[in-house]
C-alpha positions in Angstrom: 74.5 306.8 70.3 72.4 309.3 72.2 71.7 309.3 76.0 68.1 308.4 75.2 69.2 305.4 73.2 71.5 304.2 75.9 69.2 304.8 78.8 65.6 305.4 77.9 62.8 307.8 78.8 62.6 309.7 82.1 60.0 308.5 84.5 58.9 311.7 86.1 58.6 314.0 83.1 60.9 316.5 81.5 63.7 318.0 83.5 62.7 321.0 85.5 66.0 322.9 85.4 69.5 323.1 84.0 72.8 322.9 85.8 76.5 322.0 85.7 77.8 318.9 87.5 81.5 318.3 88.1 82.7 321.9 87.5 85.3 320.8 90.1 86.1 317.5 91.7 84.6 318.7 95.0 81.2 319.0 93.2 80.9 315.2 93.0 81.9 313.5 96.2 81.6 309.8 96.9 82.2 307.9 100.1 82.2 304.1 100.0 80.1 302.5 102.7 81.7 299.3 103.9 80.1 297.3 106.8 83.1 295.1 107.5 84.7 295.2 111.0 88.4 295.0 110.5 90.3 292.6 112.7 93.4 294.7 113.3 95.7 291.8 112.3 96.3 289.6 109.3 98.2 289.5 106.0 96.1 292.1 104.3 96.7 295.8 104.7 93.5 297.8 104.2 93.7 301.5 103.2 91.1 304.2 103.3 92.1 306.4 100.4 90.9 309.8 99.2 91.3 310.4 95.5 90.8 313.6 93.5 90.7 313.5 89.7 92.1 310.0 89.7 90.3 306.8 88.8 90.4 303.6 90.9 92.6 301.6 88.5 95.3 304.3 88.4 95.2 304.6 92.2 95.7 300.8 92.5 98.7 301.0 90.2 100.3 303.8 92.2 99.8 301.8 95.5 101.3 298.7 93.9 104.4 300.6 92.7 104.9 302.3 96.1 104.4 299.0 98.0 106.7 297.1 95.5 104.1 294.4 94.8 102.4 293.2 91.6 99.2 294.9 90.7 97.3 291.6 91.3 98.0 292.0 95.0 95.8 295.1 95.2 92.1 294.8 95.6 89.1 297.2 95.8 85.4 296.9 96.1 84.3 299.0 93.2 85.3 301.5 90.5 84.8 305.2 91.3 84.7 308.2 88.9 87.8 310.0 87.9 86.3 313.5 87.8 85.3 313.4 91.4 86.5 313.5 95.0 86.1 310.0 96.3 87.0 308.0 99.4 87.2 304.2 99.1 89.0 301.2 100.5 91.8 299.2 99.0 93.6 296.1 100.3 97.2 295.0 99.7 98.1 291.3 100.2 101.3 291.3 102.2 101.9 287.8 103.6 104.8 287.8 106.0 105.6 291.5 105.3 105.6 294.6 107.4 103.6 297.6 106.4 105.3 299.3 103.5 106.1 303.0 103.1 103.4 304.2 100.8 104.4 307.9 100.8 105.5 307.6 97.2 101.9 307.0 96.2 100.6 310.1 97.9 100.3 313.6 96.5 97.8 316.2 95.4 95.5 313.5 93.9 95.8 310.7 96.4 95.9 310.7 100.2 95.9 307.7 102.6 93.5 308.6 105.4 93.5 305.3 107.4 95.4 302.0 107.6 94.3 298.8 109.2 95.2 295.1 109.0 92.7 292.4 108.2 92.6 288.6 107.7 91.0 288.7 104.3 91.3 290.7 101.1 88.7 293.2 99.9 86.5 291.6 97.3 84.7 293.3 94.4 81.2 294.3 95.3 81.8 294.0 99.0 80.7 297.5 99.9 77.1 297.9 101.0 76.5 301.3 99.4 77.9 304.7 98.3 77.2 308.0 100.0 77.1 311.0 97.6 77.4 314.8 98.0 76.7 316.5 94.7 76.7 320.2 94.0 74.7 321.4 90.9 76.2 324.7 89.9 75.0 327.5 87.5 71.5 326.2 88.4 68.6 327.5 86.4 65.0 326.5 87.1 61.9 327.4 89.0 62.4 326.7 92.8 58.9 325.4 93.3 59.2 323.0 90.4 62.6 321.8 91.6 61.2 321.2 95.1 58.2 319.3 93.8 60.4 317.1 91.7 62.8 316.4 94.5 59.9 315.4 96.8 58.6 313.1 94.0 62.1 311.4 93.6 62.4 311.0 97.4 59.0 309.3 97.6 59.0 307.2 94.4 62.7 306.6 93.5 63.9 306.7 89.9 64.5 304.0 87.2 67.7 302.1 88.0 69.3 302.7 84.6 73.0 302.1 84.2 74.4 305.6 83.7 76.0 306.7 80.4 79.5 306.3 82.0 79.1 302.6 81.6 78.9 302.9 77.9 81.7 305.5 77.2 81.5 308.5 75.0 78.6 308.2 72.5 78.1 304.6 73.5 81.6 303.6 72.2 81.6 300.5 74.4 78.4 299.2 73.0 79.6 299.9 69.4 82.8 297.8 70.2 80.7 295.1 71.8 78.5 294.9 68.7 81.6 294.6 66.5 83.0 291.6 68.5 79.5 290.0 68.7 79.1 290.3 65.0 82.5 288.5 64.5 81.6 286.0 67.3 84.9 286.9 69.0 86.0 288.0 72.5 88.7 290.6 73.2 91.9 288.9 74.2 92.8 291.7 76.7 91.1 290.8 80.0 90.2 294.4 81.0 88.7 295.2 77.6 86.7 291.9 77.6 85.3 292.6 81.0 84.4 296.2 80.1 82.6 295.3 76.8 80.7 292.4 78.3 79.6 294.6 81.1 78.5 297.3 78.7 76.5 294.8 76.6 74.6 293.4 79.6 74.0 296.9 80.9 72.6 298.0 77.6 70.2 295.1 77.3 69.0 295.7 80.9 68.4 299.4 80.1 66.4 298.5 77.0 64.1 296.3 79.2 63.8 299.0 81.8 63.1 301.7 79.2 60.2 299.6 77.9 58.7 299.3 81.4 59.2 303.0 82.1 57.4 303.7 78.8 54.4 301.5 79.7 54.4 302.7 83.4 55.1 299.2 84.9 58.6 299.9 86.3 57.2 300.6 89.7 54.7 297.8 89.7 55.0 294.1 90.5 53.0 292.0 88.1 52.5 288.2 88.1 55.5 286.6 86.4 57.9 289.2 87.6 61.0 288.3 89.7 61.2 290.4 92.9 64.2 291.4 94.9 64.9 293.5 98.0 67.0 296.6 97.7 70.1 295.1 99.2 69.8 291.5 98.1 71.1 289.7 95.0 68.5 286.8 95.4 65.1 287.0 93.8 61.8 285.1 93.9 58.8 284.9 91.6 55.7 287.1 92.0 52.3 285.6 92.2 49.1 287.4 93.1 50.0 287.7 96.8 53.5 288.9 96.2 52.2 291.7 93.9 50.3 293.1 96.9 53.3 292.9 99.3 53.3 296.2 101.3 57.1 296.3 101.1 56.7 297.3 97.4 55.0 300.6 98.5 57.9 301.6 100.9 60.6 301.0 98.2 62.0 298.0 100.0 61.0 295.4 97.4 61.1 295.8 93.7 60.5 294.1 90.3 63.8 293.2 88.5 65.2 293.1 85.0 67.6 290.8 83.3 71.4 290.9 83.4 71.6 288.6 80.4 73.6 285.4 80.2 73.2 281.6 79.9 70.1 279.9 81.0 66.4 280.3 80.5 64.8 283.4 82.1 62.7 282.3 85.1 60.2 285.1 84.4 56.6 284.4 83.1 53.7 286.1 81.5 54.0 289.7 80.2 57.5 290.1 81.7 58.8 287.0 79.9 57.4 288.2 76.6 58.9 291.7 77.0 62.3 290.5 78.0 62.5 287.9 75.2 61.4 290.5 72.7 64.2 292.9 73.8 66.7 290.0 73.7 65.6 288.9 70.2 65.9 292.4 68.9 69.6 292.3 70.1 70.1 288.6 69.3 73.8 289.0 68.4 74.6 290.7 71.7 72.5 288.2 73.6 74.2 285.2 72.0 77.6 286.8 72.5 77.0 287.1 76.2 75.8 283.5 76.5 78.8 282.2 74.5 81.1 284.2 76.8 79.7 282.1 79.8 77.9 285.0 81.5 75.2 283.8 83.9 71.7 285.1 83.9 71.3 287.5 86.9 68.8 290.1 88.0 68.9 293.8 88.9 66.2 295.9 90.6 64.3 298.2 88.2 63.6 300.8 90.7 66.3 302.8 92.6 65.3 304.1 96.0 67.2 307.3 97.0 68.3 306.8 100.6 68.3 309.7 103.0 67.9 312.3 100.2 68.3 315.9 101.5 69.0 319.1 99.7 69.7 322.8 100.3 71.0 325.9 98.4 74.5 327.1 99.6 74.0 329.9 97.0 71.0 330.9 94.9 72.4 329.1 91.8 73.9 326.1 93.6 71.8 323.1 94.7 73.6 320.6 97.0 72.2 317.0 97.2 73.1 314.4 99.7 72.0 310.7 99.5 73.0 307.1 99.6 72.7 304.5 96.8 73.1 300.8 96.8 76.4 299.6 95.4 76.5 299.4 91.6 73.9 302.2 91.1 74.5 305.6 89.4 74.0 309.0 90.9 73.7 310.6 87.5 70.5 308.7 86.7 68.9 310.5 89.7 70.2 313.9 88.6 68.8 313.2 85.1 65.3 313.0 86.5 65.8 316.5 88.0 67.8 318.7 85.6 69.5 318.7 82.2 73.2 318.9 82.6 75.2 321.6 80.8 78.9 321.4 79.9 81.1 322.9 82.6 81.7 326.6 82.0 78.5 327.1 80.0 76.5 329.9 81.4 72.7 330.1 81.8 70.2 332.3 83.6 70.3 331.5 87.4 67.3 330.6 89.5 65.3 333.5 90.8 64.4 333.1 94.5 
C-alpha cells in the first residue's frame, strides 16, 4: 500500500521541497510533556529516561530485567519512535521495596535522567503532549516557498492523519488486519491483536479524513458534525450556532472523525452519510472492530501545531520545533512541507 492510500491527499498543496529526516537519531527528538506533580513518596518509582535508537517496549524490558521484576510491573504513557532521541517517563511498581540498582539497564542507548517516587502508576495516554525538535537535512527547495508554507501550517494546522508508522512497511498491519477480518478471527497474541486493531481503526479514520480533505471540509464545522477541543476526549454535536463558534477559527475547537467500534455513530447529515459510506466500503474491517468489542470514539480532524518555530543552522538544514497533542504524528506535519528522501540520498541544496 502506498502512503497516499494509507493517509490521503495533502491539504496545502504539493510539497515545496525535499529533505532527509532521521539521518541520525538526534535529527528526531521527542520530549514527553507530563503535567503530573509527583508526590515524592509511594510504591511506584517513576523514571525520566532518555533513549537513542531504542523503542519504548525494549526499554521497558531492559528496566524490568535490571529491576528484577516482571514486565507487567513497568508502565509508560506512550510509545516513542525507535529511530529517534526520545525522553519519556516510565514507572515501576515496587510495593514494599527499596529503589533497585538500575545501572544494568543503562548504556549508550538508554540513560536514566531523573528518579522520583509517586503513589500511582503511570497510565497509558497520561501525557498531555509531546515536544518535538526535528532537523531536516540535505534540504532542497525555494526558501520563499518554504517560508510561506510554514506560515500556512502555523496558521491553519494540518490534517490529523495517523502517520504511516502506525501501519508498518507498505501497510503491512492493515494487510494482516484484513486477513484476520476476512477469517472473522482475532490474533491470540495480545500485542499483535492490539497492534492490528489499532491499525484498522486508524486506517478507517484516515479514509474519512482523506475524503474531507478532498472536499475541503476538514477545517470546517458543519451541522451534524461532532466537535471536540484540542486537548479533550469528549465531544458534542454541532448545530448552526456551534458552526459559528469563534474557537474554531483559533484552532481550539475542531470537527472530529470516527475511531470505529460498537454503537451507532452520533453524527448526522452529510457527516453521517460520509462516515457510513467509508465504513460500508470497508465493511469487513468495520464488523471486525465491532466484534472485537472496540467502542466508538472520536478524534479531531485538524492538528494544530503548537509553538511552531524554525531556523536554518546550515543552508541545507531546517530545524523545526513544535508541540503536538498526545497521539499525534510529527511526520504528517512534515509531509505538508517536503517530500522525504531516504537517508544518504543526495539532492541539490537550497540556494539562499
